[in-house]
C-alpha positions in Angstrom: -19.8 -10.0 18.3 -16.1 -10.7 18.1 -13.7 -9.0 20.5 -12.4 -5.7 19.2 -9.0 -5.6 17.5 -6.6 -2.7 17.9 -5.7 -0.9 14.7 -3.3 1.9 14.4 -3.3 4.7 11.8 -0.3 7.0 11.7 -0.4 10.5 10.2 -3.9 10.3 11.6 -4.6 14.1 11.3 -3.6 14.1 7.6 -5.5 13.9 4.3 -5.3 10.2 3.6 -6.3 9.3 7.1 -9.3 11.6 6.9 -10.7 9.3 4.2 -9.3 6.1 5.6 -10.6 6.2 9.2 -14.2 6.1 8.2 -13.6 3.0 6.0 -11.8 1.2 8.8 -14.3 2.2 11.5 -17.4 1.3 9.3 -16.4 -2.3 8.8 -15.3 -2.0 5.2 -11.8 -3.4 6.0 -12.1 -6.0 8.7 -15.6 -7.1 8.0 -19.1 -6.2 9.2 -18.8 -8.2 12.5 -15.4 -7.1 13.6 -15.3 -4.2 16.1 -12.1 -2.0 16.0 -10.4 0.1 18.6 -8.5 2.8 16.7 -5.1 4.1 17.8 -4.4 7.4 16.1 -0.8 8.5 16.0 0.5 11.9 14.8 3.2 14.4 15.8 2.6 16.7 18.8 1.8 19.9 16.8 -1.1 18.0 15.2 -2.8 17.0 18.4 -5.4 19.9 18.2 -6.4 18.9 14.7 -6.5 15.2 15.8 -8.9 16.1 18.6 -11.3 17.4 15.9 -11.0 14.1 14.0 -11.8 12.2 17.2 -14.9 14.4 17.6 -16.0 13.6 14.1 -15.5 9.8 14.6 -17.7 10.0 17.7 -20.3 12.0 15.6 -20.4 9.2 13.0 -22.0 7.0 15.7 -20.4 3.9 14.2 -21.5 0.6 15.8 -18.2 -1.2 15.1 -16.0 1.6 16.6 -15.2 0.3 20.1 -12.9 3.2 21.1 -10.4 5.8 20.0 -6.9 6.6 21.4 -5.3 9.8 20.0 -1.5 10.0 20.8 1.9 11.4 19.8 3.7 8.5 21.5 4.6 5.6 19.2 4.8 3.0 21.9 1.3 3.9 23.1 0.0 3.9 19.5 1.5 0.5 18.6 0.6 -1.3 21.8 -1.1 -4.7 21.0 -2.1 -3.7 17.5 -3.2 -6.4 15.1 -3.0 -4.1 12.0 -1.0 -1.0 11.3 -1.6 1.5 8.5 1.7 3.5 8.4 0.4 6.6 6.5 2.4 9.3 8.2 5.5 10.4 6.4 7.2 13.7 5.5 5.6 14.7 2.2 7.7 15.7 -0.8 7.8 19.4 -1.1 8.8 21.4 -4.2 12.5 21.5 -4.9 13.1 18.5 -2.7 15.1 15.6 -4.1 13.9 12.0 -3.5 17.1 11.5 -1.5 16.2 14.3 1.0 12.8 12.7 1.4 14.3 9.3 1.9 16.6 10.4 4.7 13.8 12.2 6.6 11.4 9.2 6.3 13.9 6.4 6.9 14.4 7.8 10.4 10.6 7.9 11.1 10.2 4.2 9.9 13.2 3.1 11.9 11.7 4.5 15.0 8.3 3.0 14.2 9.8 -0.4 13.5 11.5 -0.3 16.9 8.2 0.6 18.6 6.3 -2.2 16.8 9.0 -4.7 17.7 8.6 -3.7 21.4 4.9 -3.5 21.9 2.8 -4.7 18.9 1.3 -8.2 18.5 3.8 -10.5 16.9 1.3 -11.3 14.2 0.6 -7.7 13.4 0.0 -6.9 9.7 1.8 -3.7 8.7 0.9 -1.7 5.5 3.3 1.1 4.6 1.6 3.9 2.6 4.0 6.8 3.4 6.6 7.2 0.6 9.1 5.9 -0.4 6.8 3.1 0.7 8.8 0.0 -0.4 12.0 1.1 1.2 10.2 2.5 4.3 8.6 -1.0 4.7 12.0 -2.7 4.3 13.5 -0.4 7.0 10.5 -0.9 9.3 10.9 -4.7 9.1 14.6 -4.5 9.7 14.1 -2.7 13.0 11.4 -5.1 14.1 13.3 -8.4 14.1 10.8 -10.2 16.4 8.0 -9.8 13.8 8.1 -12.0 10.6 9.4 -10.1 7.6 6.4 -11.2 5.5 4.2 -9.2 7.9 5.5 -5.9 6.4 4.1 -4.8 3.1 4.1 -1.7 0.9 1.1 -0.3 -0.9 1.0 -0.7 -4.7 -2.8 -1.3 -4.7 -3.4 2.3 -5.7 -1.4 1.7 -8.9 -3.2 -1.5 -9.5 -6.6 0.2 -9.1 -5.5 3.0 -11.4 -4.4 0.4 -14.0 -7.6 -1.6 -13.7 -9.7 1.5 -14.1 -7.7 2.7 -17.2 -8.2 -0.7 -18.9 -11.9 -0.9 -18.1 -12.4 2.6 -19.6 -10.4 1.6 -22.7 -12.3 -1.6 -23.3 -15.7 0.0 -22.2 -16.6 -2.5 -19.4 -17.4 -2.0 -15.7 -14.2 -1.8 -13.6 -15.0 -5.1 -11.7 -14.9 -7.0 -15.0 -11.2 -6.5 -15.4 -8.9 -8.6 -13.2 -5.3 -9.7 -12.6 -3.6 -6.5 -13.7 -0.2 -6.6 -12.1 2.1 -3.9 -10.7 5.7 -5.0 -10.5 8.5 -3.4 -8.5 8.7 0.0 -6.7 5.8 2.4 -6.0 7.6 5.1 -8.0 7.7 6.1 -11.6 9.8 3.0 -12.4 6.9 0.7 -11.5 5.7 -1.6 -14.3 1.9 -1.9 -14.8 1.5 -5.1 -16.6 -1.7 -6.1 -18.4 -0.3 -9.1 -20.3 -1.8 -11.7 -17.9 -5.0 -9.8 -17.1 -8.5 -11.0 -18.2 -11.7 -9.2 -18.9 -15.3 -10.3 -19.0 -16.9 -9.2 -22.3 -20.4 -10.2 -23.2 -20.4 -12.9 -20.5 -17.2 -14.6 -21.7 -13.6 -14.1 -20.3 -10.9 -13.1 -22.7 -7.3 -11.8 -22.3 -7.1 -8.1 -21.9 -4.4 -7.7 -24.7 -6.9 -9.3 -27.2 -9.8 -7.1 -26.0 -7.7 -3.9 -26.2 -6.1 -5.1 -29.5 -3.5 -2.4 -29.4 -0.1 -3.7 -28.2 1.5 -0.3 -28.6 -1.0 1.3 -26.2 -0.3 -1.4 -23.6 3.4 -0.8 -23.8 3.4 3.0 -23.9 0.4 5.2 -23.1 -1.1 2.7 -20.6 2.2 2.3 -18.7 3.0 6.0 -18.6 -0.5 7.0 -17.6 -0.5 4.8 -14.6 3.1 5.7 -13.7 2.3 9.5 -13.8 -1.2 9.4 -12.4 -0.2 10.7 -9.0 1.5 13.7 -10.5 -1.6 14.3 -12.7 -3.8 14.4 -9.5 -1.3 16.8 -7.8 -1.4 19.1 -10.8 -5.2 19.2 -10.8 -5.9 19.2 -7.1 -2.8 21.0 -5.8 -2.6 18.1 -3.2 -1.7 14.5 -3.6 -4.1 11.6 -4.0 -5.9 11.0 -0.7 -9.4 9.6 -1.3 -8.0 7.0 -3.8 -5.0 6.2 -1.6 -7.2 5.6 1.4 -9.5 3.3 -0.7 -6.4 1.4 -1.9 -5.1 1.0 1.6 -8.5 -0.4 2.7 -8.5 -2.8 -0.3 -5.0 -4.0 0.5 -5.7 -4.7 4.2 -9.1 -6.2 3.6 -7.8 -8.7 1.1 -4.9 -9.6 3.4 -7.2 -10.2 6.3 -10.2 -11.7 4.5 -8.7 -13.2 1.4 -8.5 -12.1 -2.3 -10.7 -14.9 -3.7 -9.9 -15.8 -7.3 -8.2 -12.5 -8.0 -4.6 -11.6 -7.9 -3.7 -8.5 -6.0 -0.5 -6.4 -6.1 1.4 -6.0 -2.8 4.9 -4.8 -2.1 6.4 -7.8 -0.2 9.8 -9.0 0.8 11.3 -10.5 -2.4 12.5 -14.2 -2.3 14.1 -13.6 -5.8 11.0 -14.8 -7.7 11.0 -13.9 -11.4 14.7 -13.0 -11.2 14.0 -10.0 -9.0 16.6 -8.8 -6.4 16.2 -10.7 -3.1 15.6 -8.9 0.2 14.0 -5.7 -1.1 10.3 -5.0 -0.8 9.1 -5.5 -4.4 5.6 -5.5 -5.7 4.4 -8.9 -7.0 1.1 -10.4 -8.0 -0.1 -12.4 -5.0 -3.1 -14.3 -3.8 -4.1 -14.1 -0.1 -5.9 -16.5 2.2 -6.0 -17.1 5.9 -4.0 -13.9 6.5 -1.1 -15.1 4.4 0.1 -13.9 1.0 1.6 -16.0 -1.7 3.4 -14.9 -4.9 1.6 -16.1 -8.1 4.0 -18.5 -9.8 4.7 -19.6 -13.3 3.9 -16.4 -15.3 5.8 -15.9 -18.6 7.9 -12.8 -18.5 8.4 -11.2 -22.0 11.6 -9.5 -23.0 9.8 -6.2 -22.7 8.7 -7.0 -19.2 12.1 -8.3 -18.2 13.7 -5.0 -19.0 11.0 -3.2 -16.8 11.3 -5.6 -13.9 15.1 -5.2 -13.9 15.0 -1.4 -14.0 12.6 -1.1 -11.1 14.6 -3.7 -9.2 17.8 -1.8 -9.7 16.2 1.4 -8.3 15.0 -0.6 -5.2 18.5 -2.0 -4.6 20.0 1.6 -4.8 17.2 3.0 -2.5 17.8 0.3 0.0 21.5 1.1 0.1 20.8 4.8 0.5 18.4 4.0 3.4 20.9 1.7 5.2 23.5 4.5 4.9 21.1 7.0 6.6 20.5 4.5 9.4 24.3 4.3 10.1 24.5 8.1 10.7 
């Protein structure tokens, strides 16, 4: 059996973590032969609730769970971790502007970046789930200068999974038969779910999704807006935000980053090098392939005029958000 790796989950007493912790501890993320030592970080008032989570993890009797450390101290939580799920963030409450949310969360991610820089492994893989995820990941990386920028990513896998599931239902095939759906840009309502390069297996043969759907108007309107607004639709129904599906997406993202994506493209918010005419030095979601713990942007895709407009709009929002976040950091 391999030596255990240390994995931190922040917001560990919260809803998403409640679904995520089992997946991490059961081997669904790092593989069936990799033991994990879980570090659970949350704020001091949540320590009582966290104690209950620790009890439940013990009660799962999981063979791969080597140990659990609950804490309210970031430096304790991030010590020697190989993987970090940064889930904890202030949730958006009714009547709250995105800007208010940004300023509260930027401070959290600045502090966590500094703690990671100080005590985490230098090859730590960081996944930011807490919103605004792309900009939080950018700030976290900025305050952890000793860790490579490409080790900080933001989650757009939930959007990808949502998009894949919508297309599979529309075409009438199992969800795993649709691949290479792309999410471009920000994990916000400006994201661009793009089916133009995706393929689907129908009757044993692969064909382009646009041909299988055969409804260009749907792919440019209903499909895009359904994926963009799915989070709000879940909140309206459940009176709470997506947790089960968010945890599953976080697991998928980290698993593919650690173990490889195979012949599929996956969407990850990564530091932009300006590929596809996107703004440089923001965390932007691209189609990537992963192998040996590294991601690589898929090259050579054709960007239609329709897509160009969408890529530019979400890029513009990210540049503005980044500036707002940097302004908060100056205060």
